[in-house]
MITITOR-283617 format. One line per field, with one value per residue (C-alpha): x, y, z; residue in one letter. Coordinates in steps of 0.02 Angstrom, whole numbers, plus 50000, padded with zeros to 5 digits. Example, Ala and Ser with C-alpha at 12.3 -4.5 7.8 and 13.67 -1.06 7.14 Angstrom:
2
px	[50615/50684]
py	[49775/49947]
pz	[50390/50357]
nutor	[A/S]
***
This chain:
895
px	[50005/50068/50000/49968/50104/49991/49938/49995/50027/49888/49950/49982/49833/49763/49812/49705/49724/49767/49649/49525/49435/49583/49724/49888/49942/49805/49715/49614/49455/49412/49250/49203/49304/49316/49370/49441/49513/49684/49750/49945/50057/50181/50340/50271/50221/50423/50486/50357/50448/50623/50565/50497/50674/50769/50666/50679/50865/50902/50765/50887/51057/50984/50917/51101/51183/51202/51185/51024/50904/50853/50644/50576/50396/50265/50129/49948/49902/49727/49806/49892/49776/49652/49816/49850/49667/49654/49799/49735/49556/49666/49777/49616/49537/49712/49711/49532/49546/49711/49589/49464/49572/49654/49490/49442/49612/49567/49408/49498/49486/49633/49659/49764/49779/49804/49838/49834/49912/49803/49655/49737/49675/49576/49631/49550/49539/49505/49448/49445/49341/49435/49363/49350/49275/49129/49091/49078/48980/48856/48810/48772/48665/48564/48614/48534/48642/48626/48663/48723/48523/48417/48251/48137/48023/47834/47742/47572/47453/47497/47379/47467/47621/47593/47509/47641/47773/47668/47661/47840/47888/47765/47847/48025/48092/48038/48148/48346/48480/48528/48524/48417/48271/48276/48117/48175/48148/48255/48308/48440/48390/48438/48453/48558/48720/48835/49017/48970/48894/48974/48993/48804/48852/48890/49069/49127/49174/49211/49248/49082/48995/48991/48955/49000/48811/48844/49020/48962/48844/48933/49074/48973/49050/48971/48981/49122/49041/48914/49074/49188/49308/49271/49208/49111/49076/49033/49063/49132/49041/49096/49220/49099/48950/48778/48654/48715/48685/48520/48423/48496/48491/48353/48353/48272/48150/48021/48090/48066/48174/48322/48247/48344/48521/48473/48436/48599/48712/48620/48518/48345/48282/48340/48275/48103/48087/48100/48002/47870/47903/47870/47725/47654/47696/47631/47451/47442/47423/47247/47218/47261/47195/47024/47070/47076/46918/46840/46920/46866/46702/46673/46752/46629/46467/46521/46387/46255/46266/46113/46169/46326/46206/46087/46247/46293/46130/46121/45913/45919/45983/46022/46121/46226/46267/46450/46586/46654/46606/46620/46753/46626/46494/46340/46383/46313/46292/46331/46518/46544/46519/46704/46706/46553/46607/46768/46698/46592/46763/46786/46616/46497/46415/46548/46667/46569/46595/46790/46794/46728/46850/46999/46940/46952/47107/47186/47138/47186/47356/47404/47324/47456/47588/47584/47556/47734/47812/47787/47845/48009/48018/48016/48158/48264/48248/48165/48028/48072/48166/48124/48190/48344/48369/48397/48576/48561/48610/48794/48713/48613/48728/48838/48690/48636/48838/48815/48637/48706/48852/48737/48614/48755/48828/48660/48620/48798/48764/48597/48696/48825/48684/48568/48651/48697/48567/48375/48242/48180/48334/48350/48165/48216/48373/48237/48104/48254/48315/48129/48097/48254/48300/48140/48074/47869/47916/48035/47884/47769/47876/47909/47708/47664/47813/47748/47582/47629/47703/47529/47466/47602/47543/47340/47421/47512/47342/47248/47391/47337/47175/47200/47304/47158/47027/47154/47198/47036/46987/47131/47092/46926/46966/47097/47056/47136/46995/47129/47147/46965/46908/47028/47019/46962/47093/47239/47176/47146/47336/47432/47385/47391/47587/47606/47522/47665/47813/47758/47739/47900/48011/47897/47940/48129/48108/47976/48109/48239/48121/48054/48234/48291/48128/48180/48364/48314/48194/48350/48263/48368/48372/48358/48219/48119/48197/48166/47974/47985/48053/47947/47788/47822/47889/47733/47640/47712/47737/47541/47467/47587/47534/47351/47313/47290/47191/47058/47023/46958/46879/46778/46786/46788/46631/46534/46579/46538/46345/46247/46213/46194/46244/46450/46548/46708/46911/47037/46940/46854/46903/46766/46759/46791/46650/46657/46609/46442/46507/46576/46750/46783/46883/46991/47034/47051/47183/47264/47312/47369/47497/47545/47567/47659/47745/47797/47843/47951/48032/48067/48066/48158/48230/48313/48368/48459/48506/48576/48707/48765/48790/48886/49020/49016/49057/49171/49262/49285/49359/49470/49544/49542/49454/49356/49493/49598/49466/49435/49617/49630/49492/49569/49719/49594/49566/49388/49396/49443/49320/49162/49236/49185/49009/48872/48835/48682/48534/48409/48246/48115/48150/48109/47970/47870/47883/47784/47662/47638/47595/47479/47385/47356/47305/47186/47112/47039/47032/46850/46915/47048/47042/47209/47321/47352/47415/47537/47595/47630/47738/47831/47850/47931/48069/48082/48136/48275/48335/48332/48412/48556/48587/48599/48730/48822/48800/48789/48890/48838/48710/48763/48659/48505/48386/48200/48046/47928/47913/47880/47769/47743/47619/47538/47534/47469/47349/47278/47269/47179/47034/47034/47023/46849/46792/46854/46803/46635/46612/46705/46561/46422/46487/46591/46527/46338/46319/46195/46091/46083/46027/45901/45822/45804/45704/45614/45592/45604/45443/45486/45638/45777/45900/45803/45790/45922/46049/45872/45832/45993/45982/45891/45847/45918/45829/45981/45903/45941/46146/46247/46289/46460/46432/46349/46444/46504/46468/46304/46270/46391/46270/46199/46022/45974/45983/45844/45857/46039/46046/46185/46195/46134/45950/45877/45692/45654/45641/45451/45436/45372/45546/45663/45853/45818/45888/45752/45664/45759/45931/45862/45819/45990/46099/46008/46024/46220/46245/46155/46254/46414/46360/46293/46452/46589/46487/46482/46643/46730/46619/46663/46845/46852/46780/46915/47029/46956/46932/47140/47243/47401/47509/47509/47454/47607/47739/47653/47659/47831/47879/47813/47896/48052/48024/48011/48156/48240/48212/48242/48427/48455/48359/48496/48641/48579/48582/48748/48840/48762/48820/48982/49007/48943/49066/49213/49163/49154/49334/49394/49458/49305/49325/49210/49116/49142/49006/48957/49037/48856/48806/49013/48974/48800/48856/48997/48867]
py	[49999/50185/50345/50467/50621/50758/50685/50729/50613/50658/50690/50535/50445/50277/50123/50035/49841/49848/49734/49843/49983/50109/50164/50109/50232/50150/50328/50386/50294/50214/50316/50220/50117/50123/49944/49945/49824/49802/49729/49729/49739/49891/49763/49655/49840/49878/49697/49707/49882/49825/49655/49790/49902/49749/49676/49849/49853/49669/49708/49869/49772/49629/49770/49811/49656/49613/49426/49325/49384/49233/49190/49254/49185/49298/49379/49359/49520/49508/49462/49614/49718/49666/49674/49856/49897/49823/49943/50067/50037/50023/50165/50266/50194/50242/50417/50453/50381/50489/50638/50586/50560/50734/50809/50689/50777/50949/50921/50888/50700/50578/50443/50282/50142/49957/49857/49670/49630/49487/49490/49495/49585/49715/49867/49998/50164/50210/50362/50464/50633/50729/50829/51009/50898/50819/51002/51064/50925/50950/51103/51086/50930/51049/50856/50897/50848/50866/51024/51034/51076/50941/50935/50823/50718/50700/50559/50655/50641/50574/50412/50392/50395/50266/50149/50162/50127/49969/49911/49921/49835/49690/49688/49711/49517/49560/49714/49679/49728/49902/50078/50144/50025/50114/50227/50405/50528/50666/50728/50805/50983/50954/51082/51081/51085/51259/51282/51461/51383/51227/51318/51254/51091/50930/50930/50820/50687/50723/50531/50479/50647/50575/50413/50281/50285/50496/50489/50356/50459/50606/50534/50429/50422/50317/50451/50327/50159/50157/50182/50041/50149/50099/49932/49948/50062/50030/50088/49970/49853/49890/49734/49724/49715/49712/49710/49517/49473/49566/49574/49427/49287/49146/49118/49275/49283/49333/49512/49667/49746/49864/50007/50137/50029/49980/50169/50212/50092/50085/50241/50293/50207/50030/50082/50143/49949/49866/49955/49945/49761/49745/49850/49740/49571/49630/49694/49509/49420/49484/49448/49276/49236/49280/49187/49033/49061/49097/48915/48830/48889/48788/48648/48671/48670/48573/48438/48547/48637/48569/48590/48474/48362/48319/48313/48163/48076/47945/47936/48090/47996/48141/48086/48235/48258/48201/48331/48306/48261/48075/48019/48056/47966/48002/48016/48058/48190/48116/48077/48249/48239/48261/48432/48494/48478/48562/48710/48724/48770/48925/48960/49009/49148/49195/49218/49364/49449/49404/49496/49650/49649/49616/49781/49868/49793/49856/50039/50008/49962/50110/50206/50132/50144/50340/50359/50257/50345/50506/50451/50382/50548/50645/50532/50529/50715/50700/50813/50976/50857/50884/50786/50837/50880/50740/50766/50677/50471/50420/50305/50466/50567/50432/50367/50563/50554/50406/50451/50642/50556/50443/50575/50684/50556/50507/50675/50700/50553/50645/50794/50697/50609/50748/50768/50610/50487/50490/50574/50426/50386/50529/50485/50329/50399/50519/50390/50285/50416/50463/50302/50258/50421/50512/50514/50473/50339/50252/50270/50200/50048/50025/50034/49906/49777/49792/49767/49593/49543/49539/49467/49304/49287/49271/49147/49047/49042/48987/48851/48777/48780/48677/48564/48542/48510/48380/48291/48272/48187/48083/48012/47968/47873/47778/47610/47619/47637/47722/47860/47863/47890/48033/48144/48309/48319/48251/48386/48533/48492/48479/48607/48752/48646/48700/48876/48881/48846/48935/49098/49088/49052/49220/49323/49312/49350/49501/49564/49566/49654/49757/49836/49831/49942/50054/50074/50093/50233/50317/50407/50551/50548/50402/50451/50424/50268/50204/50255/50187/50026/49998/50034/49908/49770/49799/49779/49628/49519/49573/49512/49342/49313/49337/49309/49121/49176/49288/49173/49036/49173/49256/49159/48978/48913/49075/49056/48845/48854/48701/48527/48504/48687/48692/48824/48755/48814/48786/48657/48515/48581/48604/48745/48665/48712/48706/48588/48589/48675/48825/48875/48930/48770/48777/48965/48921/48766/48870/49013/48903/48814/48991/49091/48939/48896/49084/49102/48934/48922/49102/49212/49090/48945/49049/49186/49048/48929/49044/49128/48962/48878/49057/49027/48827/48903/49035/48901/48780/48912/48953/48762/48801/48671/48748/48771/48855/48966/48997/49046/49168/49236/49283/49362/49477/49668/49752/49819/49667/49554/49669/49643/49461/49509/49530/49689/49779/49765/49883/49873/49850/49656/49644/49785/49693/49513/49601/49701/49544/49444/49603/49568/49373/49424/49558/49538/49353/49315/49289/49117/49082/49145/49062/49173/49298/49144/49086/49264/49277/49124/49175/49355/49286/49198/49321/49477/49372/49318/49482/49558/49404/49460/49624/49601/49448/49434/49615/49738/49884/50012/50184/50270/50358/50482/50447/50524/50370/50225/50324/50232/50092/50168/50224/50041/49984/50100/50043/49873/49885/49997/49867/49716/49786/49778/49603/49514/49592/49497/49329/49334/49363/49286/49136/49090/49029/49147/49248/49123/49037/49180/49228/49022/49035/49213/49185/49014/48897/48847/48844/48972/48849/48794/48608/48579/48715/48588/48517/48710/48743/48593/48628/48487/48407/48291/48161/48155/48310/48309/48351/48247/48152/48205/48071/47970/47809/47702/47770/47629/47673/47689/47535/47591/47697/47883/47984/48154/48215/48386/48514/48656/48837/48929/48871/48811/48630/48533/48525/48699/48835/48910/48746/48782/48992/49065/49050/49192/49149/49167/49333/49364/49282/49425/49567/49499/49495/49669/49758/49654/49720/49878/49878/49778/49905/50061/50009/49931/50099/50206/50109/50123/50315/50340/50221/50326/50515/50461/50405/50567/50546/50621/50540/50708/50677/50678/50863/50911/50884/50970/51118/51108/51072/51217/51346/51292/51331/51510/51524/51447/51552/51715/51675/51666/51835/51911/51849/51922/52088/52070/52029/52163/52295/52221/52248/52415/52464/52406/52490/52667/52831/52887/53030/52968/53050/53105/53070/53162/53222/53291/53400/53474/53522/53620/53695/53752]
pz	[50000/49970/50036/49925/49937/49963/50132/50294/50468/50574/50773/50858/50932/50973/50879/50819/50721/50547/50519/50564/50459/50473/50353/50375/50526/50643/50663/50517/50513/50339/50273/50109/49972/49789/49703/49524/49401/49426/49256/49277/49431/49422/49412/49274/49166/49214/49153/49000/48972/48971/48857/48730/48739/48717/48562/48491/48521/48471/48297/48255/48261/48154/48009/47991/47961/47797/47800/47781/47918/48035/48019/48167/48221/48150/48286/48270/48201/48282/48462/48432/48387/48555/48661/48618/48637/48811/48847/48777/48879/49047/49024/49004/49154/49260/49190/49228/49406/49436/49367/49489/49639/49621/49632/49785/49878/49791/49907/50071/50062/50126/50031/50045/49890/49914/49748/49737/49890/49956/49817/49647/49501/49632/49695/49828/49847/50041/50063/50252/50291/50412/50539/50448/50283/50388/50470/50294/50213/50371/50358/50157/50202/50324/50443/50621/50763/50945/51039/51225/51258/51343/51381/51460/51359/51434/51408/51411/51564/51738/51692/51525/51590/51719/51576/51477/51610/51644/51489/51481/51630/51582/51409/51466/51401/51246/51218/51156/51276/51193/51242/51091/51190/51353/51383/51354/51470/51424/51238/51154/51059/50872/50755/50567/50582/50576/50572/50650/50780/50846/51009/51035/50984/51079/51043/51197/51092/50904/50858/50909/50838/50665/50689/50553/50469/50443/50397/50243/50186/50186/50074/49977/49795/49639/49489/49411/49423/49253/49143/49231/49310/49453/49496/49651/49818/49991/50164/50303/50423/50594/50680/50835/50778/50906/50787/50748/50943/50967/50800/50670/50779/50768/50934/50970/50867/51014/51054/50983/50856/50902/50785/50824/50828/50654/50597/50699/50593/50422/50400/50419/50249/50319/50465/50410/50304/50466/50596/50463/50435/50630/50622/50495/50610/50756/50668/50598/50764/50781/50630/50662/50786/50712/50558/50658/50744/50582/50505/50702/50675/50521/50569/50736/50622/50471/50531/50562/50364/50286/50105/50145/50225/50106/49977/50090/50090/49987/50001/49872/49733/49619/49459/49381/49194/49136/49178/48996/48830/48782/48902/49058/49091/49236/49414/49590/49670/49842/49781/49781/49981/50037/49937/49996/50173/50148/50064/50203/50318/50216/50157/50308/50388/50501/50322/50304/50436/50429/50278/50354/50480/50376/50274/50460/50503/50349/50376/50552/50497/50390/50538/50645/50541/50503/50693/50695/50572/50634/50801/50721/50618/50794/50875/50736/50727/50547/50580/50471/50334/50149/50017/49943/49777/49669/49564/49397/49410/49340/49215/49163/49127/49048/48929/48900/48837/48736/48646/48607/48525/48415/48385/48316/48217/48121/48122/48017/47893/47868/47807/47710/47593/47578/47418/47378/47413/47352/47470/47526/47600/47699/47760/47825/47933/47987/48035/48119/48225/48292/48337/48425/48489/48544/48719/48678/48584/48694/48826/48708/48658/48873/48903/48766/48808/48983/48911/48818/48973/49047/48892/48910/49090/49031/48901/49029/49133/48980/48956/49129/49090/48943/49056/49200/49063/48951/49110/49172/49013/49009/49205/49170/49022/49126/49171/49346/49491/49592/49475/49422/49607/49651/49485/49574/49693/49571/49455/49575/49680/49528/49432/49562/49576/49405/49437/49571/49485/49330/49444/49522/49345/49282/49434/49408/49232/49249/49389/49256/49114/49219/49273/49104/49034/49151/49102/48935/48996/49068/49214/49277/49444/49573/49652/49464/49420/49579/49591/49384/49423/49581/49469/49319/49438/49540/49380/49309/49480/49540/49361/49361/49570/49537/49375/49413/49583/49473/49365/49489/49589/49455/49276/49291/49289/49226/49045/49005/48930/48964/48952/48750/48710/48792/48768/48672/48666/48530/48440/48543/48718/48835/48952/49141/49272/49487/49571/49650/49820/49688/49647/49827/49873/49733/49746/49940/49890/49738/49882/49992/49859/49806/49951/50047/49902/49879/50070/50083/49911/49835/49982/50111/50025/49885/50018/50120/49960/49823/49952/50030/49824/49787/49924/49867/49696/49770/49872/49719/49597/49767/49772/49963/50080/50225/50353/50223/50177/50375/50388/50224/50304/50454/50377/50275/50314/50351/50162/50095/50185/50133/49956/49956/50020/49905/49834/49918/49794/49872/49980/49831/49824/50016/50009/49844/49948/50074/49945/49873/50042/50092/49944/49965/50148/50115/49931/49923/50120/50108/50028/50157/50332/50371/50246/50419/50511/50356/50341/50539/50529/50367/50440/50593/50494/50377/50489/50565/50397/50316/50476/50446/50255/50315/50432/50363/50201/50094/50089/50200/50105/50114/50224/50146/50243/50215/50335/50256/50145/49993/49870/49956/50077/49907/49854/50028/50022/49841/49890/50066/49933/49813/49948/49991/49812/49767/49947/49897/49740/49817/49940/49812/49660/49701/49856/49862/50019/49928/49838/50009/50079/49945/49944/50146/50142/49993/49912/50062/50138/50304/50314/50331/50201/50167/50005/49927/49833/49739/49708/49633/49521/49345/49242/49078/48931/48897/48715/48696/48694/48530/48411/48468/48645/48735/48856/48810/48943/48976/49085/49201/49339/49315/49233/49089/49119/49052/49141/49239/49341/49331/49429/49358/49342/49214/49152/49129/48977/48965/49002/48859/48865/48888/48937/48977/49109/49255/49366/49515/49409/49381/49582/49627/49516/49564/49748/49712/49645/49783/49911/49813/49826/50004/50063/49978/50028/50223/50242/50151/50248/50417/50368/50336/50513/50585/50463/50530/50718/50734/50724/50620/50735/50912/51025/51154/50988/50942/51098/51094/50907/50977/51134/51023/50907/51062/51145/50980/50966/51167/51140/51001/51089/51244/51120/51052/51236/51257/51097/51134/51337/51268/51153/51303/51400/51269/51238/51413/51433/51275/51296/51286/51094/51041/50892/50737/50624/50465/50319/50245/50402/50438/50254/50298/50450/50362/50226]
nutor	[X/X/X/X/X/X/X/X/X/X/X/X/X/X/X/X/X/X/X/X/X/X/X/X/X/X/X/X/X/X/X/X/X/X/X/X/X/X/X/X/X/X/X/X/X/X/X/X/X/X/X/X/X/X/X/X/X/X/X/X/X/X/X/X/X/X/X/X/X/X/X/X/X/X/X/X/X/X/X/X/X/X/X/X/X/X/X/X/X/X/X/X/X/X/X/X/X/X/X/X/X/X/X/X/X/X/X/X/X/X/X/X/X/X/X/X/X/X/X/X/X/X/X/X/X/X/X/X/X/X/X/X/X/X/X/X/X/X/X/X/X/X/X/X/X/X/X/X/X/X/X/X/X/X/X/X/X/X/X/X/X/X/X/X/X/X/X/X/X/X/X/X/X/X/X/X/X/X/X/X/X/X/X/X/X/X/X/X/X/X/X/X/X/X/X/X/X/X/X/X/X/X/X/X/X/X/X/X/X/X/X/X/X/X/X/X/X/X/X/X/X/X/X/X/X/X/X/X/X/X/X/X/X/X/X/X/X/X/X/X/X/X/X/X/X/X/X/X/X/X/X/X/X/X/X/X/X/X/X/X/X/X/X/X/X/X/X/X/X/X/X/X/X/X/X/X/X/X/X/X/X/X/X/X/X/X/X/X/X/X/X/X/X/X/X/X/X/X/X/X/X/X/X/X/X/X/X/X/X/X/X/X/X/X/X/X/X/X/X/X/X/X/X/X/X/X/X/X/X/X/X/X/X/X/X/X/X/X/X/X/X/X/X/X/X/X/X/X/X/X/X/X/X/X/X/X/X/X/X/X/X/X/X/X/X/X/X/X/X/X/X/X/X/X/X/X/X/X/X/X/X/X/X/X/X/X/X/X/X/X/X/X/X/X/X/X/X/X/X/X/X/X/X/X/X/X/X/X/X/X/X/X/X/X/X/X/X/X/X/X/X/X/X/X/X/X/X/X/X/X/X/X/X/X/X/X/X/X/X/X/X/X/X/X/X/X/X/X/X/X/X/X/X/X/X/X/X/X/X/X/X/X/X/X/X/X/X/X/X/X/X/X/X/X/X/X/X/X/X/X/X/X/X/X/X/X/X/X/X/X/X/X/X/X/X/X/X/X/X/X/X/X/X/X/X/X/X/X/X/X/X/X/X/X/X/X/X/X/X/X/X/X/X/X/X/X/X/X/X/X/X/X/X/X/X/X/X/X/X/X/X/X/X/X/X/X/X/X/X/X/X/X/X/X/X/X/X/X/X/X/X/X/X/X/X/X/X/X/X/X/X/X/X/X/X/X/X/X/X/X/X/X/X/X/X/X/X/X/X/X/X/X/X/X/X/X/X/X/X/X/X/X/X/X/X/X/X/X/X/X/X/X/X/X/X/X/X/X/X/X/X/X/X/X/X/X/X/X/X/X/X/X/X/X/X/X/X/X/X/X/X/X/X/X/X/X/X/X/X/X/X/X/X/X/X/X/X/X/X/X/X/X/X/X/X/X/X/X/X/X/X/X/X/X/X/X/X/X/X/X/X/X/X/X/X/X/X/X/X/X/X/X/X/X/X/X/X/X/X/X/X/X/X/X/X/X/X/X/X/X/X/X/X/X/X/X/X/X/X/X/X/X/X/X/X/X/X/X/X/X/X/X/X/X/X/X/X/X/X/X/X/X/X/X/X/X/X/X/X/X/X/X/X/X/X/X/X/X/X/X/X/X/X/X/X/X/X/X/X/X/X/X/X/X/X/X/X/X/X/X/X/X/X/X/X/X/X/X/X/X/X/X/X/X/X/X/X/X/X/X/X/X/X/X/X/X/X/X/X/X/X/X/X/X/X/X/X/X/X/X/X/X/X/X/X/X/X/X/X/X/X/X/X/X/X/X/X/X/X/X/X/X/X/X/X/X/X/X/X/X/X/X/X/X/X/X/X/X/X/X/X/X/X/X/X/X/X/X/X/X/X/X/X/X/X/X/X/X/X/X/X/X/X/X/X/X/X/X/X/X/X/X/X/X/X]
***
């Protein structure tokens, strides 16, 4: 390693370990690291230059010989040209690095280089910000820092204070053992840092005044990463990390997170994510409890459910129409007994109330998070924080430069060819330029590509539908009795698993597609890039995850036709119909498998398995066993260890994972009340898994300030509003809740559900089958069938309007639409009332914010008074001198 000549050795201080995050002098802390590619070492370059001089001298001496020259090996001109290009590229990168590093030193930063000592081919540029630079940049960034003034934090009234203290004592074992989680009785008054007012700030310990999080955010540099001058940039992890013991361990899964310590180490943006994840997980506890109660209610009342009892009663002897053409035969309704009983577990009266509860729960969750967010803003001194002006991204500047060069080259082509080629050729160049180098057309192409990706999702879902239809027909044609007896369960489960596999694969593809499209748009600022990427990723992944579920909930069994006049697709594929108990059971199976599969495979198994696989591959390439690798790792310095960690990819994947889960929990909760329980169990593991990733597997992210979770809050709010509408349609159209209600209060002779099953079945004369659609084995049940039943509200064949939609159908449809309107408006009105009832800012926080403002005014008024008194004392001590009049006054008096 070598120090830059312009650097000066600092005064002697405490010597730190050379393996820690310090310069070679053991005093100056490494605040930031840039890495770059090193092609050749200095010694090899020197030897190569000597060999070049020697070969040149030998060639000159041979040219003056009169004898016949000796044949020399011919060098491949293509290899020589390629090597020359590589050398030129390396020299260009080195020149740009030297120029950039000189600018860093001009700004006052101190640098130290480390090239190829233990990691071949990698150079490290270590950056240290001295006190003067930290003060200057902190003032420019308007960082709020603690002043010497302290004030008491009052939690509110005496009753509230006693309740809070009691709750804190009861829940004390659940808090991690860190200083940040103690009850705050006093707080430093914070104010934007100013070099002129340093005496107001608490500078008793300058080394810890600007902590490592603040230092890294001040020194963060990424402007030359886009064009490959530097390969990576990152701050360093601390050597002794308390977060691993009190946060990233699975053994403390029951404890609260040390949010204050997370923010202090990773910054406000990461701290807000884990605070939001903690609030979301806590709010899932009551939702999971109520969901389990609803499920247990269904289990307890299944034996008293009249419709399922009628289906399971063999005395009814109801013969149903075939489920497919030719291969399928007539079947008894009693064979659907198991499905009917299972459907009642999720399709009962309690489900409606659970849907209302979850709508109010979503509102309570959003309000609770807003209050928690405001409390954190106060504790973290972000109450007056405004979004900083977004500077252009490094990638944006690089792409704009490339685009301008291409644009100029095409315009030069147009100028050069305007007199040499035909006008049609000029028109071609103009069209080419307009299509590929103008912003509106680029956005138009991106929107259409997103639309095409969504259409691909629809095509895949349709392919799974064809699979279900064909496999059902094949199993009916099978001679094995085991296959024929479990057709419904086999088709449902295998189709759900196929959907899960496709969702996981397409999820990864859509993630890359969304990033590629966003990069092609070349957004100007980081905020614009992030919001566009989030929106595209959300649209594509949401469509990918929920399209199969939406099909099962609202389309399957709706467009099938009737016996004798079925709807066919792709030739002879007859559209599939729901089971007699409805599609709610299949919707529940699909939700369960998709949710569990995504959480276990995509979220947990991938996050655990992929890093271990990368580590195994890296070990294989290094040809070291585990013991040798451990010994080698002990000899590495902190910045070299962090180089082997995975690059930090941002919070978008973590948020997206939770947003999709939130959709699973709220959108179709009427069909799957156990979804909050599964989400809760997953999140308990997810918090510790993410913590371990951030502490041990990812490079330390650059600390970013933020006062909210940004666009994610809008997406959550939109999902919670959409969930009300979706659940209203699920209860109304997917379940049998409305038909049961209408039958009980309109058509039932005794006001009960007796006869409901018979009421939902229509009659069909088997002589009205279309040609070549009759069952191959019409005597499958042992007798000849003349009339079969099917689930629909249609007139019987002996009526004046055979097979037309009956009056009952239109009455039930009207009731369903009325329920949707009433449910939506009532639940949204209740949600808005809860939103209005709960204030966004807690009362004690608003009092403290107002108190802080008054104390700041008092502090500066006192400072001005002290300055005035000091000036008066100095003027009194100085000898009395007569005041001189202004020149204008003197001239007037003389006149």
